[in-house]
C-alpha positions as CSV (number, residue, x, y, z in Angstrom):
1,X,-3.1,-12.0,5.7
2,X,-6.0,-9.7,7.1
3,X,-8.4,-11.7,5.1
4,X,-7.0,-14.8,6.3
5,X,-6.8,-13.3,10.3
6,X,-10.9,-12.3,9.9
7,X,-11.8,-16.0,8.4
8,X,-9.9,-17.8,11.2
9,X,-11.4,-15.3,13.8
10,X,-14.6,-16.8,12.1
11,X,-14.1,-20.1,12.4
12,X,-12.8,-20.8,8.7
13,X,-10.0,-23.6,7.6
14,X,-7.8,-21.0,6.0
15,X,-4.1,-21.0,4.1
16,X,-1.7,-18.3,3.9
17,X,0.6,-19.1,1.4
18,X,4.1,-16.6,1.3
19,X,6.6,-17.7,-1.2
20,X,9.7,-16.0,1.3
21,X,11.5,-17.2,4.4
22,X,10.2,-13.9,6.0
23,X,8.5,-10.7,5.7
24,X,11.5,-8.4,6.1
25,X,11.8,-6.5,3.0
26,X,11.6,-2.9,1.5
27,X,7.7,-2.7,0.5
28,X,6.9,0.4,-0.2
29,X,3.5,0.5,1.7
30,X,4.4,1.4,5.5
31,X,1.9,4.1,6.0
32,X,-1.1,2.5,7.8
33,X,-3.8,4.9,7.7
34,X,-6.7,5.8,10.2
35,X,-8.8,3.5,8.2
36,X,-6.6,0.9,8.6
37,X,-6.1,1.9,12.1
38,X,-9.8,2.0,12.8
39,X,-10.3,-1.8,11.5
40,X,-7.2,-2.8,14.4
41,X,-9.3,-1.0,17.5
42,X,-12.8,-2.9,16.3
43,X,-10.7,-5.9,16.4
44,X,-9.6,-5.6,19.9
45,X,-5.8,-5.3,18.6
46,X,-5.0,-1.5,18.7
47,X,-3.5,-1.6,21.9
48,X,-0.8,-3.8,21.4
49,X,-1.0,-2.7,17.5
50,X,0.9,0.4,18.7
51,X,3.2,-1.5,21.4
52,X,5.0,-2.5,17.6
53,X,7.9,0.4,16.7
54,X,5.9,3.6,14.4
55,X,5.7,7.0,14.1
56,X,2.5,8.9,14.2
57,X,1.8,11.5,11.8
58,X,-0.7,14.0,12.4
59,X,-0.4,16.1,9.0
60,X,0.5,15.9,5.4
61,X,3.2,17.9,4.6
62,X,5.6,18.9,2.1
63,X,8.9,20.6,1.8
64,X,8.2,23.2,-1.6
65,X,11.2,25.2,-3.2
66,X,12.2,25.3,0.6
67,X,9.6,26.3,2.2
68,X,7.2,24.1,4.4
69,X,4.1,23.5,3.3
70,X,1.0,21.6,5.2
71,X,-1.0,19.7,2.7
72,X,-3.6,18.5,4.9
73,X,-4.3,17.3,9.1
74,X,-6.4,14.2,10.2
75,X,-7.5,16.2,13.5
76,X,-11.2,16.1,11.7
77,X,-11.5,12.7,11.1
78,X,-14.1,10.9,12.8
79,X,-12.2,7.8,13.7
80,X,-10.4,6.8,17.5
81,X,-6.9,7.0,15.9
82,X,-6.4,10.7,14.2
83,X,-3.1,9.9,12.2
84,X,-1.1,7.7,10.0
85,X,1.3,5.2,11.8
86,X,4.4,4.6,10.2
87,X,5.1,0.7,10.4
88,X,7.1,-1.1,8.2
89,X,5.2,-3.6,6.5
90,X,7.3,-6.7,8.1
91,X,6.2,-5.6,11.2
92,X,2.6,-5.0,10.6
93,X,2.6,-8.6,9.1
94,X,4.6,-10.4,11.9
95,X,2.0,-8.2,14.0
96,X,-1.5,-10.2,12.2
97,X,0.3,-13.5,11.8
98,X,1.2,-13.6,15.6
99,X,-2.6,-12.6,16.2
100,X,-4.1,-15.1,13.5
101,X,-1.9,-18.5,14.9
102,X,-3.9,-18.0,18.1
103,X,-6.8,-19.1,16.0
104,X,-6.7,-23.2,15.8
105,X,-8.4,-22.5,12.0
106,X,-5.2,-21.0,10.5
107,X,-2.5,-22.1,8.8
108,X,0.6,-19.9,7.1
109,X,3.0,-21.7,4.9
110,X,6.5,-19.8,4.2
111,X,8.5,-20.7,1.7
112,X,5.6,-21.8,-0.6
113,X,5.0,-19.8,-3.5
114,X,1.6,-20.2,-5.1
115,X,2.2,-21.6,-8.9
116,X,-0.7,-22.0,-10.6
117,X,-4.6,-22.7,-10.4
118,X,-6.2,-26.0,-10.7
119,X,-9.6,-26.2,-13.0
120,X,-12.0,-28.6,-13.2
121,X,-15.2,-28.6,-15.2
122,X,-14.5,-24.2,-15.3
123,X,-14.5,-23.7,-11.7
124,X,-11.0,-23.1,-9.9
125,X,-10.6,-26.3,-7.1
126,X,-7.5,-25.2,-5.8
127,X,-3.9,-24.1,-6.7
128,X,-0.5,-25.9,-7.3
129,X,1.8,-24.6,-4.9
130,X,5.9,-24.8,-4.9
131,X,7.4,-25.3,-0.9
132,X,10.6,-26.5,0.9
133,X,9.8,-30.6,0.2
134,X,8.9,-29.8,-3.3
135,X,5.3,-29.3,-5.1
136,X,1.9,-29.7,-3.1
137,X,-1.6,-29.0,-4.2
138,X,-3.8,-27.8,-2.4
139,X,-7.9,-27.6,-2.7
140,X,-10.1,-25.6,-1.7
141,X,-13.8,-24.3,-2.0
142,X,-12.0,-20.4,-2.5
143,X,-8.6,-19.1,-3.3
144,X,-8.2,-15.8,-2.9
145,X,-5.5,-13.8,-4.8
146,X,-3.7,-11.4,-3.2
147,X,-0.1,-11.7,-4.5
148,X,0.5,-7.7,-5.9
149,X,1.0,-5.8,-9.2
150,X,2.7,-8.9,-10.6
151,X,0.7,-11.2,-9.2
152,X,0.8,-15.0,-10.5
153,X,-2.5,-15.8,-10.6
154,X,-3.6,-12.9,-12.3
155,X,-1.7,-14.6,-15.3
156,X,-2.5,-18.0,-14.9
157,X,-6.6,-17.1,-14.4
158,X,-6.0,-14.8,-17.5
159,X,-8.0,-12.0,-16.7
160,X,-8.3,-8.6,-18.8
161,X,-6.6,-5.7,-17.0
162,X,-7.5,-2.1,-17.8
163,X,-4.2,-0.1,-17.7
164,X,-4.8,3.8,-16.8
165,X,-0.9,4.5,-17.4
166,X,1.3,6.3,-15.1
167,X,3.5,8.8,-16.4
168,X,5.8,8.8,-13.1
169,X,8.4,6.3,-11.7
170,X,10.5,6.4,-8.7
171,X,14.4,4.9,-7.5
172,X,13.6,3.6,-3.9
173,X,16.7,3.7,-1.7
174,X,17.4,4.1,2.0
175,X,20.1,6.3,3.9
176,X,21.2,6.8,7.5
177,X,19.0,9.4,9.7
178,X,21.0,11.2,12.8
179,X,19.1,12.1,15.9
180,X,19.4,16.0,14.7
181,X,17.7,15.3,11.3
182,X,13.8,17.1,10.4
183,X,11.6,14.9,12.0
184,X,8.7,14.7,9.4
185,X,8.3,12.1,6.9
186,X,8.0,14.7,3.8
187,X,8.1,15.0,0.2
188,X,10.7,17.3,-1.0
189,X,10.3,19.4,-4.7
190,X,12.7,22.0,-5.8
191,X,12.8,22.7,-9.4
192,X,11.5,19.5,-11.3
193,X,13.1,17.6,-8.5
194,X,11.3,15.7,-6.1
195,X,12.5,13.5,-3.4
196,X,9.8,11.8,-0.8
197,X,11.3,11.3,2.6
198,X,9.8,8.7,5.2
199,X,11.1,8.3,8.6
200,X,12.3,5.1,10.0
201,X,14.1,6.0,12.7
202,X,17.3,5.3,12.4
203,X,17.5,5.7,8.5
204,X,15.4,7.3,5.7
205,X,13.4,5.7,3.6
206,X,13.5,7.9,0.0
207,X,11.5,7.2,-3.4
208,X,13.0,9.9,-5.7
209,X,10.4,10.7,-7.8
210,X,10.7,11.0,-11.9
211,X,9.0,11.5,-15.6
212,X,8.4,7.9,-17.0
213,X,11.4,6.8,-19.3
214,X,14.0,9.3,-17.5
215,X,15.8,6.1,-16.1
216,X,18.3,5.6,-18.6
217,X,19.0,9.3,-18.8
218,X,19.6,9.4,-14.7
219,X,21.6,5.7,-14.8
220,X,24.2,7.5,-17.5
221,X,24.7,10.9,-16.5
222,X,26.2,8.6,-13.3
223,X,26.0,8.3,-9.2
224,X,28.0,11.3,-8.5
225,X,25.3,13.5,-10.5
226,X,22.1,11.8,-8.6
227,X,23.7,12.0,-5.6
228,X,24.4,15.7,-6.5
229,X,20.4,15.5,-7.0
230,X,19.7,14.6,-3.8
231,X,21.5,16.9,-1.5
232,X,19.7,19.9,-3.6
233,X,16.2,18.5,-2.4
234,X,17.9,17.4,1.3
235,X,20.8,19.6,1.6
236,X,21.4,18.1,5.3
237,X,22.2,14.9,4.2
238,X,25.7,16.0,2.6
239,X,27.7,13.6,4.9
240,X,25.4,10.9,4.2
241,X,24.8,10.5,1.0
242,X,27.9,8.9,0.2
243,X,26.4,5.7,1.4
244,X,24.5,5.3,-2.2
245,X,27.7,4.7,-3.6
246,X,26.8,1.5,-6.0
247,X,23.3,1.4,-8.7
248,X,22.6,-2.0,-6.4
249,X,21.9,0.4,-3.4
250,X,18.8,2.1,-6.0
251,X,16.1,0.4,-6.6
252,X,13.5,1.2,-9.9
253,X,10.3,1.2,-8.7
254,X,7.9,1.1,-12.1
255,X,4.5,2.8,-11.2
256,X,1.7,0.9,-12.5
257,X,-2.1,2.1,-12.3
258,X,-4.3,-0.3,-13.3
259,X,-7.4,-2.7,-12.2
260,X,-9.1,-5.6,-13.6
261,X,-12.0,-5.6,-15.7
262,X,-13.7,-8.6,-13.4
263,X,-12.3,-9.0,-10.1
264,X,-14.0,-13.1,-9.8
265,X,-14.4,-16.3,-12.0
266,X,-16.2,-19.7,-10.0
267,X,-13.5,-20.8,-7.0
268,X,-11.6,-17.4,-7.1
269,X,-11.3,-14.1,-6.2
270,X,-8.9,-11.0,-6.6
271,X,-8.0,-8.4,-3.9
272,X,-5.8,-6.0,-3.1
273,X,-3.0,-5.1,-5.3
274,X,-3.9,-8.4,-7.5
275,X,-7.2,-6.7,-8.2
276,X,-5.8,-3.0,-8.3
277,X,-2.5,-2.1,-8.6
278,X,-2.5,1.3,-7.2
279,X,0.0,4.3,-7.9
280,X,2.1,5.5,-4.7
281,X,0.3,9.1,-4.4
282,X,-1.6,9.3,-1.1
283,X,0.4,6.2,-0.2
284,X,-3.2,4.3,0.1
285,X,-2.0,1.2,-1.6
286,X,-2.0,-1.0,1.9
287,X,-5.0,0.4,3.1
288,X,-7.1,-0.2,-0.3
289,X,-5.9,-3.8,0.2
290,X,-7.1,-3.9,4.0
291,X,-10.5,-2.6,3.2
292,X,-11.0,-5.5,0.7
293,X,-10.0,-7.9,2.9
294,X,-12.7,-6.7,5.7
295,X,-15.4,-6.3,2.6
296,X,-14.6,-9.8,1.7
297,X,-14.9,-11.2,4.9
298,X,-18.2,-9.1,5.6
299,X,-19.4,-10.2,2.6
300,X,-18.2,-14.1,2.2
301,X,-17.3,-15.4,6.0
302,X,-20.8,-17.0,6.9
303,X,-21.4,-18.7,3.4
304,X,-17.5,-20.1,4.1
305,X,-18.2,-21.6,6.6
306,X,-20.4,-24.1,5.1
307,X,-19.7,-24.1,1.6
308,X,-18.0,-22.6,-1.7
309,X,-19.2,-19.2,-2.4
310,X,-21.1,-18.8,-6.0
311,X,-19.7,-16.3,-8.6
312,X,-22.8,-14.2,-8.1
313,X,-21.5,-14.0,-4.1
314,X,-18.2,-13.5,-5.3
315,X,-19.4,-10.6,-7.8
316,X,-20.5,-8.7,-4.4
317,X,-16.8,-7.9,-3.3
318,X,-16.1,-6.1,-6.6
319,X,-19.5,-4.6,-6.2
320,X,-18.9,-3.2,-3.0
321,X,-14.8,-2.2,-3.4
322,X,-14.9,-1.4,-7.4
323,X,-16.5,2.2,-6.8
324,X,-13.7,3.2,-3.9
325,X,-11.4,2.0,-6.0
326,X,-11.7,3.8,-9.2
327,X,-12.6,7.1,-7.2
328,X,-9.1,6.5,-5.6
329,X,-7.3,5.8,-8.9
330,X,-8.8,9.0,-10.5
331,X,-7.4,10.7,-7.6
332,X,-4.8,9.6,-8.1
333,X,-4.0,10.0,-11.9
334,X,-5.2,13.3,-11.7
335,X,-2.5,14.3,-9.1
336,X,-0.3,12.3,-11.6
337,X,-0.9,14.1,-14.7
338,X,-1.9,17.5,-13.7
339,X,0.5,18.0,-10.4
340,X,3.3,15.3,-10.5
341,X,4.4,15.2,-14.1
342,X,3.8,19.0,-14.7
343,X,5.9,19.8,-11.5
344,X,8.8,17.6,-12.9
345,X,8.9,19.1,-16.2
346,X,8.1,22.7,-16.1
347,X,10.6,25.0,-14.0
348,X,8.5,27.1,-11.2
349,X,9.3,30.8,-11.4
350,X,11.2,32.4,-8.5
351,X,10.5,29.4,-6.5
352,X,6.9,30.1,-6.1
353,X,4.7,27.7,-4.9
354,X,2.2,26.0,-7.2
355,X,-1.0,27.0,-7.6
356,X,-2.6,24.8,-5.9
357,X,-0.8,24.4,-2.9
358,X,-1.4,28.4,-2.3
359,X,-4.8,28.1,-2.1
360,X,-4.6,25.2,0.2
361,X,-2.4,27.6,2.4
362,X,-5.3,30.4,2.1
363,X,-8.4,28.1,2.5
364,X,-6.8,25.9,5.7
365,X,-10.3,24.3,5.3
366,X,-9.4,22.6,2.3
367,X,-6.6,20.9,3.9
368,X,-9.3,18.5,5.1
369,X,-10.2,16.8,1.6
370,X,-6.5,15.1,0.9
371,X,-6.9,14.0,4.9
372,X,-10.4,12.6,4.4
373,X,-9.5,11.3,1.3
374,X,-6.5,9.3,1.5
375,X,-6.8,9.0,5.1
376,X,-10.4,7.4,5.3
377,X,-11.4,6.5,1.4
378,X,-14.2,7.2,-0.5
379,X,-15.9,3.9,1.3
380,X,-14.8,3.1,5.1
381,X,-15.5,-0.7,5.5
382,X,-15.7,-2.0,9.1
383,X,-15.7,-5.2,10.8
384,X,-19.1,-7.1,10.9
385,X,-20.4,-7.0,14.3
386,X,-20.5,-10.5,14.7
387,X,-16.3,-10.5,14.1
388,X,-15.4,-7.7,16.2
389,X,-14.0,-8.0,20.1
390,X,-16.5,-7.8,22.5
391,X,-14.4,-5.0,24.7
392,X,-12.0,-3.4,22.2
393,X,-8.7,-1.8,23.5
């Protein structure tokens, strides 16, 4: 959607396909980081964007064995917005769609699923889609696959995937929120158990993190035992944990960390989770995807105004974005393997803080590191001057 908006803003005819009839689903990526907010600012859309329902997070925090711990703070970042905006992803997508529709070269097709690619003489020339009116063919100078970690286009293109594996999975659920509940979005850890709680005003979006392969055991122990585990992490939910009265309300999220070896072939480019599935650690997936979109628009908008880009031109996107992707995944894998996996398998002694949290608390300057890594990333993209607003708000 971001790429479609940017290309339409540059005058490039673009069609965005969305297989659902609306965007109203429980996405995981609801954290709009300072790097993405800076892009929204550069486009002159920040004021109207922040009028959408959202909450602000000025620091990263956790509740560890009952103790509040600050992990990172954003005040030092060289951006206009020194915070994370928590906004349901459907609101973000609807906002982008509304703005993109202002450009005559933008077309959004809902209820239209990209089924498979069309190729001719070794080049992708478009795709076959399934819409309300049946099957249709769409011809294009470039097909951009941004269809997520379970990408149908990735399967159709038969590209090689590098799997970095993950030692964790999560259960995704929601519970109602009351005015006297804690305000902060935070992770809650108590003796081998971790619950991430995202404040969405009138409800909590929660992720119960556990060691990969443990789902069957959790199910076999029954709902009542699972409810007790939630209460051990968040006792204030005592009167509401019964809302989790059916396993259908608790969704398994299988965590993947992988990336394509090659992001492009003639006429086809992969970006976002379709190119590199990110761990939920740091909540950076949506922001890496947005950075990919900006880099793609910056590198290709001029070419796309007149002709199809060459494979060498498409490869420039991977050359630009692969290093920050690798670095981010390396950090995520380190945290998963050396912090989360160990914390979920080893009991803490006498409720002590883990060593890395002790270090961050004693040397507060270290709190800048996670804020920088997850707030800005390793290579923050900026909108090409030609595509920026003349007078950003």
